[in-house]
Backbone bond lengths (Angstrom), bond angles and torsions (degrees), N, CA, C in turn:
res aa  C-N    CA-C-N  psi(-1)  N-CA   C-N-CA  omega(-1)  CA-C   N-CA-C  phi
1 M - - - 1.451 - - 1.528 110.90 -
2 A 1.344 117.21 -40.53 1.457 120.67 -176.82 1.521 110.95 -65.57
3 V 1.330 116.47 -35.45 1.459 120.11 -179.65 1.518 109.58 -65.58
4 N 1.317 116.62 -40.98 1.456 119.68 179.55 1.524 111.36 -65.70
5 A 1.316 117.39 -35.75 1.451 121.16 -179.57 1.523 111.31 -68.52
6 R 1.327 116.47 -28.63 1.457 119.93 -177.72 1.526 113.38 -86.11
7 K 1.315 116.89 -7.52 1.466 118.99 -178.25 1.518 110.17 -62.08
8 K 1.311 115.68 138.10 1.450 119.59 178.51 1.528 109.14 -79.50
9 L 1.281 115.03 144.46 1.453 119.85 177.38 1.520 108.79 -87.18
10 R 1.303 114.37 141.91 1.450 120.30 179.98 1.529 107.74 -84.93
11 A 1.307 117.27 118.04 1.463 120.79 -179.20 1.523 109.41 -114.38
12 K 1.304 114.72 140.65 1.456 119.73 176.88 1.519 108.89 -77.66
13 A 1.308 114.81 150.05 1.454 118.47 173.49 1.525 106.86 -67.35
14 P 1.321 117.53 139.07 1.462 118.20 -176.89 1.520 111.18 -63.10
15 A 1.314 115.30 134.69 1.457 120.66 177.64 1.512 108.62 -80.30
16 K 1.306 116.84 148.16 1.461 120.74 -179.49 1.522 109.54 -105.67
17 S 1.295 114.41 142.72 1.446 121.07 176.58 1.522 108.91 -70.61
18 K 1.306 117.87 135.47 1.463 120.62 -179.80 1.534 111.59 -68.89
19 K 1.325 114.69 -32.70 1.455 119.33 -176.06 1.524 112.17 -77.79
20 T 1.331 116.48 -53.40 1.462 120.54 -173.32 1.524 113.92 -99.58
21 K 1.319 118.03 -10.93 1.470 124.39 -179.35 1.523 112.65 63.97
22 K 1.339 117.42 17.43 1.455 121.08 177.19 1.520 109.55 -90.63
23 P 1.358 117.40 147.23 1.472 118.45 178.52 1.527 111.33 -68.99
24 I 1.336 114.84 141.25 1.460 121.06 178.08 1.520 107.12 -95.07
25 A 1.335 116.77 131.59 1.465 121.43 -177.21 1.520 110.36 -68.63
26 V 1.337 116.12 139.10 1.456 121.82 177.10 1.519 107.82 -87.77
27 K 1.340 116.82 123.42 1.455 120.50 -175.25 1.521 112.87 -80.61
28 T 1.325 118.09 -40.46 1.459 120.57 -177.32 1.522 110.07 -121.38
29 V 1.300 114.40 145.15 1.463 120.86 177.08 1.520 106.92 -125.78
30 K 1.323 116.49 122.93 1.467 121.37 -179.47 1.522 109.73 -90.67
31 P 1.350 117.06 145.81 1.468 118.85 175.98 1.528 110.36 -69.18
32 A 1.312 116.38 152.92 1.454 121.66 -179.96 1.519 110.04 -62.93
33 K 1.323 115.80 137.60 1.469 120.77 -179.87 1.514 109.60 -85.33
34 S 1.317 115.74 139.63 1.458 119.19 176.12 1.521 108.54 -115.03
35 T 1.308 116.29 141.66 1.458 120.51 -178.84 1.518 111.40 -72.13
36 A 1.340 117.31 -25.51 1.459 120.74 -179.62 1.522 110.65 -68.89
37 A 1.318 117.51 -29.31 1.466 120.58 -179.40 1.522 111.35 -69.61
38 K 1.331 116.61 -27.48 1.459 120.14 -178.47 1.527 112.60 -74.12
39 K 1.324 116.64 -30.95 1.458 120.49 -176.80 1.521 110.60 -76.39
40 V 1.307 116.50 135.87 1.453 121.49 178.10 1.523 107.53 -101.95
41 A 1.312 116.47 129.18 1.458 120.53 -176.93 1.516 110.36 -67.69
42 G 1.308 117.30 132.70 1.454 122.56 174.72 1.524 114.58 80.22
43 K 1.299 118.37 4.16 1.461 120.14 -178.60 1.521 109.44 -83.88
44 K 1.324 115.91 132.23 1.453 120.27 179.48 1.521 109.81 -79.45
45 P 1.322 117.80 149.71 1.463 119.14 176.53 1.526 110.37 -68.43
46 A 1.306 116.67 146.97 1.465 121.41 -177.30 1.528 109.94 -67.06
47 R 1.334 115.52 134.87 1.460 120.43 176.65 1.507 109.29 -89.48
48 K 1.301 115.84 145.28 1.451 120.08 175.48 1.521 107.78 -79.06
49 A 1.322 117.34 135.74 1.454 122.08 -178.04 1.529 109.61 -64.18
50 A 1.328 116.21 133.72 1.464 120.91 -179.48 1.515 109.75 -87.24
51 R 1.313 116.29 133.89 1.457 121.34 175.44 1.517 106.70 -93.81
52 R 1.321 116.09 120.86 1.455 120.12 -176.96 1.517 110.23 -109.55
53 S 1.326 115.01 145.82 1.459 119.56 176.47 1.524 108.74 -77.88
54 T 1.312 115.95 167.80 1.463 121.21 179.91 1.518 110.70 -61.51
55 A 1.317 117.10 -37.60 1.459 121.02 179.76 1.534 110.99 -65.68
56 D 1.335 116.75 -40.43 1.466 120.47 178.11 1.525 111.24 -64.88
57 V 1.319 116.21 -41.23 1.465 120.26 179.31 1.525 110.08 -64.30
58 A 1.330 117.05 -39.19 1.469 120.94 178.99 1.531 110.55 -63.52
59 K 1.335 116.87 -41.67 1.466 120.46 178.24 1.527 111.06 -64.54
60 L 1.347 115.81 -43.02 1.460 119.56 178.43 1.523 110.79 -62.30
61 R 1.327 115.80 -41.51 1.473 120.02 -178.50 1.531 110.71 -63.38
62 K 1.322 116.47 -41.30 1.469 119.94 177.87 1.525 110.85 -64.01
63 A 1.333 116.41 -39.88 1.463 120.65 178.76 1.527 111.09 -66.20
64 V 1.332 117.16 -38.00 1.466 121.28 178.71 1.517 110.25 -66.44
65 I 1.315 117.08 -43.67 1.472 121.03 179.86 1.530 110.25 -65.65
66 A 1.339 116.45 -40.68 1.465 119.92 178.09 1.532 110.42 -64.20
67 G 1.326 117.54 -39.39 1.459 121.15 177.66 1.520 112.00 -66.10
68 S 1.321 116.77 -36.60 1.468 121.19 177.92 1.526 111.43 -66.05
69 R 1.315 115.01 -40.32 1.470 119.23 179.03 1.525 111.48 -68.02
70 A 1.334 116.10 -27.25 1.465 121.19 179.07 1.529 111.43 -84.66
71 K 1.345 116.45 9.28 1.475 123.16 177.17 1.535 112.60 64.66
72 K 1.336 117.07 32.61 1.461 120.87 176.25 1.529 108.32 -86.79
73 T 1.325 116.23 149.65 1.458 119.95 177.40 1.527 109.87 -77.18
74 A 1.325 115.81 161.93 1.466 120.42 179.58 1.527 110.36 -63.64
75 D 1.342 116.68 -35.18 1.468 120.00 177.44 1.530 111.13 -62.10
76 A 1.328 115.92 -43.89 1.466 120.26 -179.12 1.527 111.05 -65.41
77 I 1.322 115.98 -42.19 1.474 120.29 179.68 1.524 109.94 -64.55
78 A 1.336 116.77 -44.87 1.463 121.32 -178.57 1.524 111.31 -62.42
79 E 1.316 116.61 -42.35 1.457 120.42 179.99 1.526 110.97 -66.85
80 E 1.320 115.73 -39.80 1.467 121.18 -179.25 1.527 111.52 -64.47
81 L 1.343 116.62 -41.34 1.462 120.87 -176.37 1.526 113.45 -91.82
82 G 1.327 117.22 -9.96 1.465 120.39 179.69 1.513 113.60 75.13
83 I 1.329 116.85 33.63 1.457 121.62 178.81 1.528 108.39 -125.90
84 S 1.321 116.94 172.25 1.461 119.67 -179.44 1.527 110.58 -81.71
85 K 1.322 115.29 159.32 1.460 121.26 179.66 1.531 110.30 -64.70
86 A 1.331 116.43 -36.66 1.468 120.73 178.68 1.525 110.39 -63.44
87 Y 1.334 117.18 -37.56 1.469 120.55 179.30 1.525 110.80 -69.29
88 V 1.329 117.16 -31.92 1.466 120.34 176.07 1.529 109.32 -61.88
89 Y 1.341 115.97 -46.28 1.459 119.48 178.96 1.540 111.37 -64.81
90 A 1.319 117.30 -36.82 1.463 120.38 178.75 1.525 110.67 -65.93
91 L 1.329 117.03 -40.29 1.466 119.39 179.44 1.523 111.59 -67.79
92 K 1.341 116.90 -35.02 1.465 120.00 177.21 1.529 111.09 -64.34
93 R 1.318 114.84 -39.35 1.460 121.79 -174.65 1.535 111.84 -76.06
94 K 1.333 117.26 -26.34 1.454 122.30 -175.20 1.523 111.31 -62.15
95 P 1.338 118.01 131.96 1.485 119.90 -178.96 1.497 114.22 -73.81
């Protein structure tokens, strides 16, 4: 708490009026931003969505169906194939 209280506030340099050349008072002062506050602990970096060809999707679908018949859970299938659990359910549902 004491460290936060000692933080300096970031103030803008006063702007000057073009007409009278007098400084204009700054009404609000924002606290200084820290880059550490933006980072969330334990958050994984976002993956770029993979674009798959029709042939790749067909292979994945066959693997998902084979895993389902082998009584594997959706989590196990997703981890094995490197896809999300939601995508496993979507591939199962696809006609």
